[in-house]
Every structure is written in C-alpha cells, then in structure tokens.
C-alpha positions in Angstrom: 86.3 148.7 123.2 86.4 146.0 121.0 87.5 146.3 117.1 84.4 148.5 115.7 84.5 145.9 112.4 83.2 142.7 113.2 84.4 140.4 110.3 86.9 141.0 107.6 86.8 143.8 106.1 86.5 142.7 103.0 83.7 140.5 103.5 80.6 143.7 103.3 79.3 145.4 100.0 80.8 148.4 100.6 84.3 147.4 100.8 83.8 145.3 97.6 87.0 147.8 96.1 90.3 147.4 95.0 92.7 147.4 97.9 95.0 150.2 96.9 91.3 151.9 98.6 90.6 150.0 101.5 92.6 151.4 103.9 91.4 155.0 102.5 87.5 154.5 103.3 88.8 152.0 107.0 90.6 155.4 107.9 87.5 157.8 106.8 84.9 155.5 108.6 86.7 155.7 112.3 87.8 159.5 111.1 84.3 160.6 110.1 83.5 158.8 113.4 85.0 161.2 115.4 83.8 164.0 113.5 81.3 163.8 117.1 77.7 164.9 115.5 75.9 165.5 118.6 78.7 165.4 120.5 80.8 168.4 122.6 83.3 170.5 120.6 86.4 168.2 119.6 89.7 169.2 119.5 91.4 166.7 117.5 96.0 166.2 117.5 96.1 163.5 113.8 99.2 161.7 114.6 100.8 160.5 110.8 102.7 157.6 110.7 105.3 159.0 108.3 109.0 156.3 109.6 110.1 154.6 106.1 107.7 151.4 106.5 104.7 153.6 104.8 106.6 154.5 101.5 108.6 152.7 99.2 112.0 154.3 98.7 112.8 153.3 95.1 110.2 155.3 94.2 108.7 158.9 94.5 107.7 159.8 98.1 104.3 159.6 99.0 104.0 158.0 95.6 99.3 157.0 95.3 99.4 152.9 96.3 101.8 154.0 99.6 100.7 153.5 103.0 101.5 156.9 103.3 99.8 158.2 100.7 96.3 156.8 102.0 96.9 157.8 105.6 97.0 161.3 103.5 94.0 161.1 101.6 91.1 159.5 104.5 93.1 162.5 106.6 92.2 165.3 103.8 88.8 163.8 103.1 87.9 163.9 106.7 88.9 167.8 106.5 87.5 168.4 103.5 84.0 166.4 105.9 84.7 168.2 109.5 83.8 172.0 107.6 79.9 170.6 107.4 79.7 170.1 111.1 77.8 173.4 112.7 80.6 173.7 115.2 83.4 171.5 113.4 86.6 170.1 115.5 89.7 171.8 116.1 93.1 169.9 113.6 96.4 169.5 113.7 98.1 167.2 111.8 101.4 166.0 113.3 103.9 163.3 111.1 106.3 161.1 113.7 108.5 158.4 113.0 112.4 158.8 115.2 111.1 161.7 116.0 107.9 164.2 116.0 107.0 166.7 113.8 103.9 169.7 113.4 102.7 169.4 110.0 100.1 172.3 110.1 100.2 174.7 112.8 98.0 174.7 114.9 94.5 173.6 115.8 92.2 175.4 113.1 88.6 174.0 111.3 89.9 176.0 108.0 90.2 172.8 105.1 91.6 174.6 102.5 94.6 175.6 105.1 95.1 172.7 106.7 95.4 170.8 103.5 97.7 173.5 102.0 99.5 173.7 105.1 99.7 169.8 104.8 101.3 169.4 101.2 103.7 171.8 101.2 104.9 169.9 104.8 104.5 166.5 103.4 107.4 166.3 101.4 111.1 163.8 100.9 112.7 166.1 103.1 111.0 165.1 105.7 112.5 161.5 105.7 116.2 163.4 107.3 114.4 165.5 109.8 112.1 162.7 111.4 114.3 159.3 110.2 112.8 156.5 109.9 111.8 154.6 113.3 108.6 154.8 114.6 108.3 156.3 117.2 105.5 156.2 119.0 105.0 156.8 122.3 107.3 159.6 121.3 104.2 160.7 119.5 101.4 160.4 121.5 103.1 162.1 124.6 103.6 165.0 122.6 99.8 164.6 121.0 99.1 164.2 125.0 101.0 168.0 125.4 99.4 170.0 123.2 96.3 169.0 124.4 96.4 169.0 127.3 97.0 172.9 127.1 93.8 173.2 125.6 91.0 173.8 127.5 87.6 173.7 126.1 87.3 171.2 124.2 87.4 167.5 124.5 90.7 165.9 123.2 91.0 163.2 120.9 94.2 162.3 119.7 94.0 159.8 116.5 97.0 157.5 115.5 97.2 156.9 111.6 100.0 154.2 111.4 101.0 150.1 109.7 102.4 147.7 113.0 102.8 147.0 116.3 105.0 148.8 118.5 105.4 148.4 122.9 103.9 151.2 124.3 104.7 152.6 127.2 102.5 152.8 130.2 103.0 156.0 131.3 102.5 157.5 128.5 98.6 155.6 128.7 98.9 156.6 132.7 99.5 160.5 131.4 97.2 160.7 128.5 94.5 159.3 131.2 95.6 161.8 133.7 94.4 164.5 131.3 91.5 163.1 129.5 93.0 162.6 126.5 91.0 160.0 124.3 93.5 157.8 121.9 92.0 156.8 119.0 93.8 154.1 116.7 93.7 152.9 112.7 96.1 150.9 111.9 97.2 149.5 108.5 98.6 146.1 108.2 99.5 144.3 111.3 97.3 143.9 114.3 98.4 145.7 117.3 97.1 144.2 120.2 99.1 146.1 122.4 97.4 149.8 120.5 93.9 148.2 121.4 94.5 148.1 124.6 95.4 151.7 124.3 92.2 152.9 122.7 90.5 151.1 125.5 91.9 152.9 128.9 91.8 155.8 127.7 88.7 154.7 125.6 88.7 155.7 122.7 88.0 153.4 119.3 90.0 151.3 117.4 90.4 149.8 113.3 92.1 148.2 111.8 93.0 146.1 108.0 95.3 144.2 106.6 95.6 145.8 103.1 97.8 142.7 101.5 95.1 140.9 102.1 
C-alpha cells in the first residue's frame, strides 16, 4: 500500500498548525483509520518507540514538544475515541528501545484504565530498563507473539517510530503466518523497509518530517 498521504501534509488546510502538533495529528489520523468502523472486532498492539532519539536527555523525560510526547498524546486520543465504537477494539501498548516492555497490562477497552496504566509506566526509569537502541525486530516479534494468542479478533500491530531500521524478513514472515497486519507511523525520515513491511502484511503506512 502506498503512503496514505499523496502530497505533503503541510499543503492541506487541516494541517496549517504549529509543527509541534503535526506529529500528533498524523498519528491520530492513522490510529482512527484503525478504529475499524464497520469492520470485524480488532485487537491492536501498539509498539511505541521510546529510544533515545525520541526525547531530549537535557530536558524533562517525555517533555512537551518531543517525539515521545507526541506519540503518547496521539495514542491517548485514539484510546478515547475507541470507546465510541459499538464494539471497541481491544488495545495493549508496548514500549520498545533496545528491549521491549508492556506499558499496559493486557488487551482491554477501558480507556481510562489504559491511560492510567500508560501514565504510570512512562517514567524516567524506562531509560535504564529499555536502553537507547531501536530494536524494531524484537518489537514486531513480541507484538506478533501476543497477538497470535488472540483467536476471536483481527490482529493489528501498530508501530510508532521516528527512524529507519533494517527489518529481518523472518519477522515479517512470522507476522504473515500469524495473520498479523503491520501498520506504521514514522515521524521523521521515511523508512522504505518499514513501508515494505506494511505492504507485505496488508497494513497501512504514514510518515511525515516534523522538522520541516
């Protein structure tokens, strides 16, 4: 599938806003796409990139204006919108950097509970727990594994990241064999490898460069 935006986002009147909000709007647009209006029930595993490039080590952790902050605010907005569905999607959120860690306890639909668990999990201590790398292959593998245990819903993995990485074809094959669609939002440099991964699993892909 091609990029969901056919021309630069800043050419649309909707996106004539401060660049600080552009990433949030982009993520939310694709997250709303995944809400699944008129579709079968869906389980969504969200993999948030919390690597060192998503925050400024010289400022407060998850400070407004950072990529991490935009990722988290967009996911919260999606969680709130999800409850408006007749059959809300079940959502679980994971954080990844050099390692992967669940940020919410299980797949669930309670928006307030999800946001509360997410807020409790997003702490500076994650820097030591997750490290500073970007092990996307591990995040895809972990997401595929947890989704494969769900038998009564469509399986969607959403990657929210800020950079290009090399993806192991074996993790894509594993996702395909487990009927997991890989979707991605890239804030920053467009990633052809991640875009190809979404195409191969029939997911959707969006990207923008908030640095202009």
